[in-house]
py3Dmol code that shows the C-alpha trace and the ligand (Angstrom):
import py3Dmol

protein = """\
ATOM      1  CA  UNK A   1      18.179  13.762 -25.823  1.00  0.00           C
ATOM      2  CA  UNK A   2      18.041  11.077 -23.090  1.00  0.00           C
ATOM      3  CA  UNK A   3      14.603  11.323 -21.546  1.00  0.00           C
ATOM      4  CA  UNK A   4      12.960  10.261 -18.314  1.00  0.00           C
ATOM      5  CA  UNK A   5       9.218  10.273 -18.840  1.00  0.00           C
ATOM      6  CA  UNK A   6       7.016  10.828 -15.794  1.00  0.00           C
ATOM      7  CA  UNK A   7       3.584   9.381 -16.421  1.00  0.00           C
ATOM      8  CA  UNK A   8       0.293   8.771 -14.711  1.00  0.00           C
ATOM      9  CA  UNK A   9      -3.167   8.314 -16.127  1.00  0.00           C
ATOM     10  CA  UNK A  10      -4.657   9.199 -12.730  1.00  0.00           C
ATOM     11  CA  UNK A  11      -2.537  11.736 -10.838  1.00  0.00           C
ATOM     12  CA  UNK A  12      -0.884  15.085 -11.418  1.00  0.00           C
ATOM     13  CA  UNK A  13       2.864  14.486 -11.142  1.00  0.00           C
ATOM     14  CA  UNK A  14       4.088  18.027 -11.875  1.00  0.00           C
ATOM     15  CA  UNK A  15       5.899  18.450  -8.579  1.00  0.00           C
ATOM     16  CA  UNK A  16       7.529  15.039  -8.899  1.00  0.00           C
ATOM     17  CA  UNK A  17       8.729  16.037 -12.369  1.00  0.00           C
ATOM     18  CA  UNK A  18      10.410  19.055 -10.775  1.00  0.00           C
ATOM     19  CA  UNK A  19      11.966  16.936  -8.017  1.00  0.00           C
ATOM     20  CA  UNK A  20      13.305  14.464 -10.605  1.00  0.00           C
ATOM     21  CA  UNK A  21      14.732  17.265 -12.754  1.00  0.00           C
ATOM     22  CA  UNK A  22      16.437  18.751  -9.670  1.00  0.00           C
ATOM     23  CA  UNK A  23      17.879  15.382  -8.627  1.00  0.00           C
ATOM     24  CA  UNK A  24      19.127  14.625 -12.156  1.00  0.00           C
ATOM     25  CA  UNK A  25      20.621  18.040 -13.010  1.00  0.00           C
ATOM     26  CA  UNK A  26      23.922  17.743 -11.085  1.00  0.00           C
ATOM     27  CA  UNK A  27      24.631  14.100 -11.975  1.00  0.00           C
ATOM     28  CA  UNK A  28      22.988  13.551 -15.369  1.00  0.00           C
ATOM     29  CA  UNK A  29      22.942  16.985 -17.031  1.00  0.00           C
ATOM     30  CA  UNK A  30      22.067  15.392 -20.377  1.00  0.00           C
ATOM     31  CA  UNK A  31      18.793  13.933 -19.041  1.00  0.00           C
ATOM     32  CA  UNK A  32      15.542  15.752 -19.721  1.00  0.00           C
ATOM     33  CA  UNK A  33      12.538  14.982 -17.533  1.00  0.00           C
ATOM     34  CA  UNK A  34       9.251  15.156 -19.415  1.00  0.00           C
ATOM     35  CA  UNK A  35       5.721  14.847 -18.070  1.00  0.00           C
ATOM     36  CA  UNK A  36       3.401  12.655 -20.156  1.00  0.00           C
ATOM     37  CA  UNK A  37       1.537  13.538 -22.402  1.00  0.00           C
ATOM     38  CA  UNK A  38       4.068  16.284 -23.199  1.00  0.00           C
ATOM     39  CA  UNK A  39       5.746  15.503 -26.515  1.00  0.00           C
ATOM     40  CA  UNK A  40       8.930  13.465 -26.222  1.00  0.00           C
ATOM     41  CA  UNK A  41      10.730  11.524 -28.895  1.00  0.00           C
ATOM     42  CA  UNK A  42       9.826   7.890 -28.105  1.00  0.00           C
ATOM     43  CA  UNK A  43      13.291   6.708 -29.155  1.00  0.00           C
ATOM     44  CA  UNK A  44      14.911   8.952 -26.488  1.00  0.00           C
ATOM     45  CA  UNK A  45      12.945   7.614 -23.535  1.00  0.00           C
ATOM     46  CA  UNK A  46      15.299   5.533 -21.364  1.00  0.00           C
ATOM     47  CA  UNK A  47      13.068   5.257 -18.340  1.00  0.00           C
ATOM     48  CA  UNK A  48       9.602   6.013 -17.069  1.00  0.00           C
ATOM     49  CA  UNK A  49       8.642   7.038 -13.566  1.00  0.00           C
ATOM     50  CA  UNK A  50       5.089   5.762 -13.310  1.00  0.00           C
ATOM     51  CA  UNK A  51       1.950   5.760 -11.200  1.00  0.00           C
ATOM     52  CA  UNK A  52      -0.911   4.011 -12.999  1.00  0.00           C
ATOM     53  CA  UNK A  53       0.792   4.536 -16.371  1.00  0.00           C
ATOM     54  CA  UNK A  54      -1.562   4.908 -19.325  1.00  0.00           C
ATOM     55  CA  UNK A  55      -2.210   1.794 -21.435  1.00  0.00           C
ATOM     56  CA  UNK A  56      -0.564   1.842 -24.836  1.00  0.00           C
ATOM     57  CA  UNK A  57       2.478   3.893 -23.841  1.00  0.00           C
ATOM     58  CA  UNK A  58       5.223   1.631 -22.496  1.00  0.00           C
ATOM     59  CA  UNK A  59       5.399  -0.688 -25.492  1.00  0.00           C
ATOM     60  CA  UNK A  60       5.947   2.285 -27.832  1.00  0.00           C
ATOM     61  CA  UNK A  61       9.313   3.146 -26.213  1.00  0.00           C
ATOM     62  CA  UNK A  62      12.001   1.110 -28.029  1.00  0.00           C
ATOM     63  CA  UNK A  63      14.955   2.134 -25.782  1.00  0.00           C
ATOM     64  CA  UNK A  64      13.186   1.700 -22.445  1.00  0.00           C
ATOM     65  CA  UNK A  65      15.590   0.392 -19.785  1.00  0.00           C
ATOM     66  CA  UNK A  66      13.663   0.959 -16.560  1.00  0.00           C
ATOM     67  CA  UNK A  67      10.050   1.161 -15.462  1.00  0.00           C
ATOM     68  CA  UNK A  68      10.162   2.815 -12.051  1.00  0.00           C
ATOM     69  CA  UNK A  69       7.096   2.734  -9.840  1.00  0.00           C
ATOM     70  CA  UNK A  70       6.980   5.928  -7.805  1.00  0.00           C
ATOM     71  CA  UNK A  71       5.439   3.967  -4.927  1.00  0.00           C
ATOM     72  CA  UNK A  72       6.084   0.810  -2.978  1.00  0.00           C
ATOM     73  CA  UNK A  73       3.445  -1.045  -4.991  1.00  0.00           C
ATOM     74  CA  UNK A  74       3.834  -2.142  -8.609  1.00  0.00           C
ATOM     75  CA  UNK A  75       0.465  -3.727  -9.375  1.00  0.00           C
ATOM     76  CA  UNK A  76      -0.601  -0.540 -11.186  1.00  0.00           C
ATOM     77  CA  UNK A  77       2.171  -1.345 -13.693  1.00  0.00           C
ATOM     78  CA  UNK A  78       1.824  -5.135 -13.780  1.00  0.00           C
ATOM     79  CA  UNK A  79      -1.849  -4.906 -14.656  1.00  0.00           C
ATOM     80  CA  UNK A  80      -1.007  -3.430 -18.086  1.00  0.00           C
ATOM     81  CA  UNK A  81      -1.526  -5.930 -20.893  1.00  0.00           C
ATOM     82  CA  UNK A  82       1.072  -4.201 -23.091  1.00  0.00           C
ATOM     83  CA  UNK A  83       3.978  -4.324 -20.635  1.00  0.00           C
ATOM     84  CA  UNK A  84       7.317  -4.765 -22.441  1.00  0.00           C
ATOM     85  CA  UNK A  85       8.545  -8.196 -21.285  1.00  0.00           C
ATOM     86  CA  UNK A  86      12.248  -7.690 -20.497  1.00  0.00           C
ATOM     87  CA  UNK A  87      12.411  -4.218 -18.979  1.00  0.00           C
ATOM     88  CA  UNK A  88      13.186  -4.240 -15.212  1.00  0.00           C
ATOM     89  CA  UNK A  89      10.511  -2.801 -12.939  1.00  0.00           C
ATOM     90  CA  UNK A  90      11.652  -1.082  -9.757  1.00  0.00           C
ATOM     91  CA  UNK A  91       9.753   0.171  -6.753  1.00  0.00           C
ATOM     92  CA  UNK A  92      10.472   2.587  -3.940  1.00  0.00           C
ATOM     93  CA  UNK A  93      11.767   1.090  -0.705  1.00  0.00           C
ATOM     94  CA  UNK A  94      11.990   3.768   1.957  1.00  0.00           C
ATOM     95  CA  UNK A  95      12.424   3.384   5.701  1.00  0.00           C
ATOM     96  CA  UNK A  96      10.667   6.707   6.304  1.00  0.00           C
ATOM     97  CA  UNK A  97       7.657   5.470   4.324  1.00  0.00           C
ATOM     98  CA  UNK A  98       7.653   2.302   6.442  1.00  0.00           C
ATOM     99  CA  UNK A  99       7.729   4.449   9.595  1.00  0.00           C
ATOM    100  CA  UNK A 100       4.806   6.493   8.278  1.00  0.00           C
ATOM    101  CA  UNK A 101       2.861   3.303   7.623  1.00  0.00           C
ATOM    102  CA  UNK A 102       3.568   2.047  11.141  1.00  0.00           C
ATOM    103  CA  UNK A 103       2.269   5.358  12.483  1.00  0.00           C
ATOM    104  CA  UNK A 104      -0.946   5.065  10.454  1.00  0.00           C
ATOM    105  CA  UNK A 105      -1.520   1.468  11.586  1.00  0.00           C
ATOM    106  CA  UNK A 106      -0.880   2.459  15.204  1.00  0.00           C
ATOM    107  CA  UNK A 107      -3.404   5.308  14.883  1.00  0.00           C
ATOM    108  CA  UNK A 108      -6.043   3.088  13.238  1.00  0.00           C
ATOM    109  CA  UNK A 109      -5.512   0.363  15.842  1.00  0.00           C
ATOM    110  CA  UNK A 110      -5.895   2.950  18.616  1.00  0.00           C
ATOM    111  CA  UNK A 111      -9.055   4.198  16.900  1.00  0.00           C
ATOM    112  CA  UNK A 112     -10.644   0.832  17.628  1.00  0.00           C
ATOM    113  CA  UNK A 113      -8.771  -0.030  20.807  1.00  0.00           C
ATOM    114  CA  UNK A 114      -9.724   3.305  22.490  1.00  0.00           C
ATOM    115  CA  UNK A 115     -13.222   2.987  20.950  1.00  0.00           C
ATOM    116  CA  UNK A 116     -13.052   6.208  18.977  1.00  0.00           C
ATOM    117  CA  UNK A 117     -15.594   4.683  16.569  1.00  0.00           C
ATOM    118  CA  UNK A 118     -18.105   4.616  19.422  1.00  0.00           C
ATOM    119  CA  UNK A 119     -16.990   7.988  20.802  1.00  0.00           C
ATOM    120  CA  UNK A 120     -17.521   9.677  17.419  1.00  0.00           C
ATOM    121  CA  UNK A 121     -21.075   8.336  17.281  1.00  0.00           C
ATOM    122  CA  UNK A 122     -21.669   9.593  20.823  1.00  0.00           C
ATOM    123  CA  UNK A 123     -20.178  12.960  19.895  1.00  0.00           C
ATOM    124  CA  UNK A 124     -22.674  13.336  17.050  1.00  0.00           C
ATOM    125  CA  UNK A 125     -25.457  12.838  19.606  1.00  0.00           C
ATOM    126  CA  UNK A 126     -23.775  14.874  22.394  1.00  0.00           C
ATOM    127  CA  UNK A 127     -23.605  11.811  24.610  1.00  0.00           C
ATOM    128  CA  UNK A 128     -21.105  11.950  27.477  1.00  0.00           C
ATOM    129  CA  UNK A 129     -20.275   8.313  28.211  1.00  0.00           C
ATOM    130  CA  UNK A 130     -16.813   7.048  29.043  1.00  0.00           C
ATOM    131  CA  UNK A 131     -16.058   3.796  27.213  1.00  0.00           C
ATOM    132  CA  UNK A 132     -14.397   1.059  29.255  1.00  0.00           C
ATOM    133  CA  UNK A 133     -10.611   1.015  28.945  1.00  0.00           C
ATOM    134  CA  UNK A 134      -8.609  -2.165  28.324  1.00  0.00           C
ATOM    135  CA  UNK A 135      -4.863  -2.634  28.454  1.00  0.00           C
ATOM    136  CA  UNK A 136      -3.152  -2.723  25.048  1.00  0.00           C
ATOM    137  CA  UNK A 137      -1.809  -6.190  25.810  1.00  0.00           C
ATOM    138  CA  UNK A 138      -5.388  -7.494  25.819  1.00  0.00           C
ATOM    139  CA  UNK A 139      -5.868  -6.259  22.253  1.00  0.00           C
ATOM    140  CA  UNK A 140      -4.651  -8.790  19.696  1.00  0.00           C
ATOM    141  CA  UNK A 141      -3.622  -7.239  16.409  1.00  0.00           C
ATOM    142  CA  UNK A 142      -2.644  -9.310  13.364  1.00  0.00           C
ATOM    143  CA  UNK A 143      -0.687  -7.934  10.413  1.00  0.00           C
ATOM    144  CA  UNK A 144      -1.157  -9.646   7.067  1.00  0.00           C
ATOM    145  CA  UNK A 145       1.955  -9.046   4.979  1.00  0.00           C
ATOM    146  CA  UNK A 146       5.354  -8.874   6.662  1.00  0.00           C
ATOM    147  CA  UNK A 147       7.356  -6.945   4.063  1.00  0.00           C
ATOM    148  CA  UNK A 148       9.232  -3.795   5.099  1.00  0.00           C
ATOM    149  CA  UNK A 149       6.005  -1.972   5.999  1.00  0.00           C
ATOM    150  CA  UNK A 150       4.269  -4.877   7.712  1.00  0.00           C
ATOM    151  CA  UNK A 151       7.315  -5.670   9.794  1.00  0.00           C
ATOM    152  CA  UNK A 152       7.721  -2.057  10.908  1.00  0.00           C
ATOM    153  CA  UNK A 153       4.022  -1.856  11.789  1.00  0.00           C
ATOM    154  CA  UNK A 154       4.265  -5.100  13.781  1.00  0.00           C
ATOM    155  CA  UNK A 155       7.286  -3.839  15.749  1.00  0.00           C
ATOM    156  CA  UNK A 156       5.620  -0.479  16.420  1.00  0.00           C
ATOM    157  CA  UNK A 157       2.439  -2.114  17.755  1.00  0.00           C
ATOM    158  CA  UNK A 158       4.491  -4.551  19.828  1.00  0.00           C
ATOM    159  CA  UNK A 159       6.508  -1.680  21.293  1.00  0.00           C
ATOM    160  CA  UNK A 160       3.260   0.069  22.199  1.00  0.00           C
ATOM    161  CA  UNK A 161       2.166  -2.912  24.253  1.00  0.00           C
ATOM    162  CA  UNK A 162      -0.244  -4.661  21.872  1.00  0.00           C
ATOM    163  CA  UNK A 163      -0.242  -8.431  21.442  1.00  0.00           C
ATOM    164  CA  UNK A 164       0.880  -8.748  17.854  1.00  0.00           C
ATOM    165  CA  UNK A 165       0.955 -11.563  15.329  1.00  0.00           C
ATOM    166  CA  UNK A 166       1.782 -11.632  11.638  1.00  0.00           C
ATOM    167  CA  UNK A 167       0.853 -13.715   8.613  1.00  0.00           C
ATOM    168  CA  UNK A 168       2.651 -13.893   5.291  1.00  0.00           C
ATOM    169  CA  UNK A 169       3.351 -16.209   2.379  1.00  0.00           C
ATOM    170  CA  UNK A 170       6.611 -17.496   3.854  1.00  0.00           C
ATOM    171  CA  UNK A 171       7.614 -17.744   7.496  1.00  0.00           C
ATOM    172  CA  UNK A 172       9.166 -14.639   9.115  1.00  0.00           C
ATOM    173  CA  UNK A 173      10.693 -14.289  12.542  1.00  0.00           C
ATOM    174  CA  UNK A 174      10.098 -11.039  14.471  1.00  0.00           C
ATOM    175  CA  UNK A 175      10.989 -10.921  18.158  1.00  0.00           C
ATOM    176  CA  UNK A 176       7.887 -10.722  20.312  1.00  0.00           C
ATOM    177  CA  UNK A 177       5.518 -11.327  17.368  1.00  0.00           C
ATOM    178  CA  UNK A 178       3.850 -14.703  16.688  1.00  0.00           C
ATOM    179  CA  UNK A 179       4.188 -15.426  13.004  1.00  0.00           C
ATOM    180  CA  UNK A 180       2.095 -17.636  10.754  1.00  0.00           C
ATOM    181  CA  UNK A 181       2.625 -18.549   7.112  1.00  0.00           C
ATOM    182  CA  UNK A 182       0.676 -19.859   4.155  1.00  0.00           C
ATOM    183  CA  UNK A 183      -2.953 -20.754   3.519  1.00  0.00           C
ATOM    184  CA  UNK A 184      -3.030 -23.492   6.141  1.00  0.00           C
ATOM    185  CA  UNK A 185      -2.172 -21.041   8.933  1.00  0.00           C
ATOM    186  CA  UNK A 186      -4.565 -18.255   7.951  1.00  0.00           C
ATOM    187  CA  UNK A 187      -7.444 -19.622  10.007  1.00  0.00           C
ATOM    188  CA  UNK A 188      -5.511 -20.023  13.310  1.00  0.00           C
ATOM    189  CA  UNK A 189      -3.927 -16.596  12.685  1.00  0.00           C
ATOM    190  CA  UNK A 190      -7.292 -14.873  12.242  1.00  0.00           C
ATOM    191  CA  UNK A 191      -9.301 -16.611  14.952  1.00  0.00           C
ATOM    192  CA  UNK A 192      -8.116 -14.679  18.058  1.00  0.00           C
ATOM    193  CA  UNK A 193      -7.669 -11.210  16.520  1.00  0.00           C
ATOM    194  CA  UNK A 194      -9.428  -8.053  17.674  1.00  0.00           C
ATOM    195  CA  UNK A 195      -7.920  -6.038  14.814  1.00  0.00           C
ATOM    196  CA  UNK A 196      -6.896  -7.453  11.418  1.00  0.00           C
ATOM    197  CA  UNK A 197      -4.528  -5.296   9.345  1.00  0.00           C
ATOM    198  CA  UNK A 198      -4.014  -5.918   5.621  1.00  0.00           C
ATOM    199  CA  UNK A 199      -0.635  -4.765   4.288  1.00  0.00           C
ATOM    200  CA  UNK A 200      -0.250  -7.471   1.669  1.00  0.00           C
ATOM    201  CA  UNK A 201       1.090  -6.923  -1.825  1.00  0.00           C
ATOM    202  CA  UNK A 202      -1.574  -7.411  -4.494  1.00  0.00           C
ATOM    203  CA  UNK A 203      -0.937 -10.744  -6.235  1.00  0.00           C
ATOM    204  CA  UNK A 204      -3.104 -13.449  -7.814  1.00  0.00           C
ATOM    205  CA  UNK A 205      -3.268 -15.204  -4.446  1.00  0.00           C
ATOM    206  CA  UNK A 206      -4.114 -12.109  -2.374  1.00  0.00           C
ATOM    207  CA  UNK A 207      -6.665 -10.560  -4.755  1.00  0.00           C
ATOM    208  CA  UNK A 208     -10.040 -10.620  -2.938  1.00  0.00           C
ATOM    209  CA  UNK A 209      -8.510 -12.346   0.100  1.00  0.00           C
ATOM    210  CA  UNK A 210     -10.822 -10.442   2.471  1.00  0.00           C
ATOM    211  CA  UNK A 211     -13.972 -12.187   1.295  1.00  0.00           C
ATOM    212  CA  UNK A 212     -16.975 -13.894   2.899  1.00  0.00           C
ATOM    213  CA  UNK A 213     -14.961 -17.007   3.838  1.00  0.00           C
ATOM    214  CA  UNK A 214     -12.300 -14.792   5.416  1.00  0.00           C
ATOM    215  CA  UNK A 215     -14.799 -12.746   7.410  1.00  0.00           C
ATOM    216  CA  UNK A 216     -16.437 -15.966   8.651  1.00  0.00           C
ATOM    217  CA  UNK A 217     -13.083 -16.882  10.239  1.00  0.00           C
ATOM    218  CA  UNK A 218     -12.476 -13.641  12.140  1.00  0.00           C
ATOM    219  CA  UNK A 219     -13.540 -13.303  15.740  1.00  0.00           C
ATOM    220  CA  UNK A 220     -17.023 -11.780  16.000  1.00  0.00           C
ATOM    221  CA  UNK A 221     -16.609  -8.058  16.672  1.00  0.00           C
ATOM    222  CA  UNK A 222     -13.121  -7.779  15.142  1.00  0.00           C
ATOM    223  CA  UNK A 223     -12.135  -4.690  13.132  1.00  0.00           C
ATOM    224  CA  UNK A 224     -10.430  -4.478   9.739  1.00  0.00           C
ATOM    225  CA  UNK A 225      -7.765  -1.976   8.681  1.00  0.00           C
ATOM    226  CA  UNK A 226      -6.908  -2.086   4.973  1.00  0.00           C
ATOM    227  CA  UNK A 227      -3.872  -0.124   3.868  1.00  0.00           C
ATOM    228  CA  UNK A 228      -2.861  -2.741   1.288  1.00  0.00           C
ATOM    229  CA  UNK A 229      -4.844  -2.369  -1.917  1.00  0.00           C
ATOM    230  CA  UNK A 230      -8.564  -1.921  -2.472  1.00  0.00           C
ATOM    231  CA  UNK A 231      -8.691  -5.142  -4.470  1.00  0.00           C
ATOM    232  CA  UNK A 232      -7.772  -7.157  -1.387  1.00  0.00           C
ATOM    233  CA  UNK A 233     -11.287  -6.578  -0.060  1.00  0.00           C
ATOM    234  CA  UNK A 234     -14.495  -7.859  -1.645  1.00  0.00           C
ATOM    235  CA  UNK A 235     -16.700  -4.865  -0.925  1.00  0.00           C
ATOM    236  CA  UNK A 236     -20.059  -6.689  -0.843  1.00  0.00           C
ATOM    237  CA  UNK A 237     -18.636  -9.277   1.556  1.00  0.00           C
ATOM    238  CA  UNK A 238     -17.217  -6.546   3.780  1.00  0.00           C
ATOM    239  CA  UNK A 239     -20.576  -4.743   3.865  1.00  0.00           C
ATOM    240  CA  UNK A 240     -22.371  -8.008   4.675  1.00  0.00           C
ATOM    241  CA  UNK A 241     -19.900  -8.731   7.507  1.00  0.00           C
ATOM    242  CA  UNK A 242     -20.410  -5.221   8.923  1.00  0.00           C
ATOM    243  CA  UNK A 243     -24.175  -5.321   8.572  1.00  0.00           C
ATOM    244  CA  UNK A 244     -24.438  -8.700  10.265  1.00  0.00           C
ATOM    245  CA  UNK A 245     -22.266  -7.425  13.140  1.00  0.00           C
ATOM    246  CA  UNK A 246     -19.594 -10.030  12.429  1.00  0.00           C
ATOM    247  CA  UNK A 247     -17.190  -7.142  11.952  1.00  0.00           C
ATOM    248  CA  UNK A 248     -17.297  -4.127  14.226  1.00  0.00           C
ATOM    249  CA  UNK A 249     -15.839  -1.636  11.782  1.00  0.00           C
ATOM    250  CA  UNK A 250     -13.272  -0.915   9.114  1.00  0.00           C
ATOM    251  CA  UNK A 251     -10.711   1.752   8.337  1.00  0.00           C
ATOM    252  CA  UNK A 252     -10.193   1.671   4.572  1.00  0.00           C
ATOM    253  CA  UNK A 253      -7.336   3.616   3.029  1.00  0.00           C
ATOM    254  CA  UNK A 254      -7.179   2.066  -0.438  1.00  0.00           C
ATOM    255  CA  UNK A 255      -9.838   1.388  -3.054  1.00  0.00           C
ATOM    256  CA  UNK A 256     -10.080  -0.418  -6.373  1.00  0.00           C
ATOM    257  CA  UNK A 257     -11.095   2.894  -7.977  1.00  0.00           C
ATOM    258  CA  UNK A 258      -9.313   5.984  -6.679  1.00  0.00           C
ATOM    259  CA  UNK A 259     -10.332   8.611  -5.949  1.00  0.00           C
ATOM    260  CA  UNK A 260     -13.363   6.973  -4.357  1.00  0.00           C
ATOM    261  CA  UNK A 261     -16.428   8.336  -6.121  1.00  0.00           C
ATOM    262  CA  UNK A 262     -18.563  10.741  -4.015  1.00  0.00           C
ATOM    263  CA  UNK A 263     -21.502   8.401  -4.752  1.00  0.00           C
ATOM    264  CA  UNK A 264     -19.775   5.334  -3.353  1.00  0.00           C
ATOM    265  CA  UNK A 265     -21.749   3.554  -0.618  1.00  0.00           C
ATOM    266  CA  UNK A 266     -18.620   3.129   1.491  1.00  0.00           C
ATOM    267  CA  UNK A 267     -18.647   6.825   2.434  1.00  0.00           C
ATOM    268  CA  UNK A 268     -22.013   6.494   4.146  1.00  0.00           C
ATOM    269  CA  UNK A 269     -21.583   3.278   6.062  1.00  0.00           C
ATOM    270  CA  UNK A 270     -21.605   4.127   9.784  1.00  0.00           C
ATOM    271  CA  UNK A 271     -18.978   1.488  10.591  1.00  0.00           C
ATOM    272  CA  UNK A 272     -16.518   2.520   7.872  1.00  0.00           C
ATOM    273  CA  UNK A 273     -13.936   5.262   8.101  1.00  0.00           C
ATOM    274  CA  UNK A 274     -12.608   6.168   4.643  1.00  0.00           C
ATOM    275  CA  UNK A 275      -9.135   7.721   4.456  1.00  0.00           C
ATOM    276  CA  UNK A 276      -7.824   8.994   1.096  1.00  0.00           C
ATOM    277  CA  UNK A 277      -4.897   6.618   0.391  1.00  0.00           C
ATOM    278  CA  UNK A 278      -2.897   8.628   2.884  1.00  0.00           C
ATOM    279  CA  UNK A 279      -1.386   5.880   5.043  1.00  0.00           C
ATOM    280  CA  UNK A 280       2.128   6.579   3.866  1.00  0.00           C
ATOM    281  CA  UNK A 281       4.096   7.781   0.877  1.00  0.00           C
ATOM    282  CA  UNK A 282       7.789   8.386   0.294  1.00  0.00           C
ATOM    283  CA  UNK A 283       8.747  12.041  -0.088  1.00  0.00           C
ATOM    284  CA  UNK A 284       9.153  13.314  -3.646  1.00  0.00           C
ATOM    285  CA  UNK A 285      12.833  14.048  -2.988  1.00  0.00           C
ATOM    286  CA  UNK A 286      13.404  10.442  -1.872  1.00  0.00           C
ATOM    287  CA  UNK A 287      11.490   9.039  -4.859  1.00  0.00           C
ATOM    288  CA  UNK A 288      13.560  11.224  -7.171  1.00  0.00           C
ATOM    289  CA  UNK A 289      16.810  10.252  -5.436  1.00  0.00           C
ATOM    290  CA  UNK A 290      16.102   6.523  -5.813  1.00  0.00           C
ATOM    291  CA  UNK A 291      15.057   6.767  -9.456  1.00  0.00           C
ATOM    292  CA  UNK A 292      18.022   8.929 -10.485  1.00  0.00           C
ATOM    293  CA  UNK A 293      20.340   6.601  -8.558  1.00  0.00           C
ATOM    294  CA  UNK A 294      18.976   3.658 -10.568  1.00  0.00           C
ATOM    295  CA  UNK A 295      19.488   5.548 -13.835  1.00  0.00           C
ATOM    296  CA  UNK A 296      23.116   6.176 -12.857  1.00  0.00           C
ATOM    297  CA  UNK A 297      23.525   2.502 -12.013  1.00  0.00           C
ATOM    298  CA  UNK A 298      22.128   1.479 -15.398  1.00  0.00           C
ATOM    299  CA  UNK A 299      24.401   3.974 -17.136  1.00  0.00           C
ATOM    300  CA  UNK A 300      27.425   2.452 -15.424  1.00  0.00           C
ATOM    301  CA  UNK A 301      26.369  -1.104 -16.319  1.00  0.00           C
ATOM    302  CA  UNK A 302      25.018  -2.080 -12.887  1.00  0.00           C
ATOM    303  CA  UNK A 303      21.605  -3.585 -12.176  1.00  0.00           C
ATOM    304  CA  UNK A 304      19.000  -1.201 -10.780  1.00  0.00           C
ATOM    305  CA  UNK A 305      18.048  -1.585  -7.098  1.00  0.00           C
ATOM    306  CA  UNK A 306      14.675  -2.646  -5.708  1.00  0.00           C
ATOM    307  CA  UNK A 307      13.508  -4.429  -8.828  1.00  0.00           C
ATOM    308  CA  UNK A 308      10.589  -6.808  -8.520  1.00  0.00           C
ATOM    309  CA  UNK A 309      10.139 -10.402  -9.564  1.00  0.00           C
ATOM    310  CA  UNK A 310       7.394 -10.369 -12.191  1.00  0.00           C
ATOM    311  CA  UNK A 311       6.344 -13.937 -11.328  1.00  0.00           C
ATOM    312  CA  UNK A 312       5.989 -13.229  -7.619  1.00  0.00           C
ATOM    313  CA  UNK A 313       4.562  -9.793  -8.484  1.00  0.00           C
ATOM    314  CA  UNK A 314       6.428  -7.888  -5.761  1.00  0.00           C
TER     315      UNK A 314
END
"""
ligand_1 = """\
5
LIG
C 1.396 3.514 -1.937
O 0.338 2.997 -1.990
C 2.600 2.985 -2.524
O 2.521 2.007 -3.293
O 3.678 3.524 -2.234
"""
view = py3Dmol.view(width=600, height=400)
view.addModel(protein, "pdb")
view.setStyle({"model": 0}, {"cartoon": {"style": "trace"}})
view.addModel(ligand_1, "xyz")
view.setStyle({"model": 1}, {"stick": {}})
view.zoomTo()
view.show()
């Protein structure tokens, strides 16, 4: 029987399995939705819906026609060494997820702009001291990565009065946002920023981009918000930049190893606020809708939507 296999080596995807089965039932009644490692006949598996899929699975599925990431990112799939070469890889592209990301970035920017980092320290010591207030326009926020999420975050910050700029691989135009592109423009982009936001895709050229050289280019006292991927940040270099006072603080939402171990040093650093990869996710019903829609497209001979370029890696 035609099978959609839901798989993750890291997360429990039971409720997504149910959402996928509900979305498929009216339009593809012959499709069964199985949750790995439940037994399924490998030859029946037409597609996988994956989040950190286990190694050694995808290349055992001879009829595989789609590898669907259940998130916006696909690096958790591309990192597999046994990825079948020709099978299209799709990702979720959701305007509601982009809105959620913009909300998170606005909150984290306000955390620094309204000095909540300082206020929380004062709270712990029962200190009543009003921090000075600056106008949003005086706070320069730079978004690295101007895909759907980065662009929405940039517009949201702009509309809330911040002075916003953006940096990406190729030049983008966003009204009211100064944009920079490519390696040569990273330094002038970073230099004036009070808050640096990383929303880049994880590629060979962005892996470890927030490193010692990067932190030496930011304005002293700037803050970092990382809602891209944990691997964008070199942890030791971040800690050194915080400890030297070069950086004022960081909100970190993503980590190379998730969940972040209770022993991890990042939890205890006074200038770091750890959030549990919560910045934004598409709803399960939307994920299921997009994946089932792609299966219907494949069945009717059309190309699936939102596929990624394996070379570019997003
Ligand atoms: C979240 O990190 C996603 O990739 O959607």
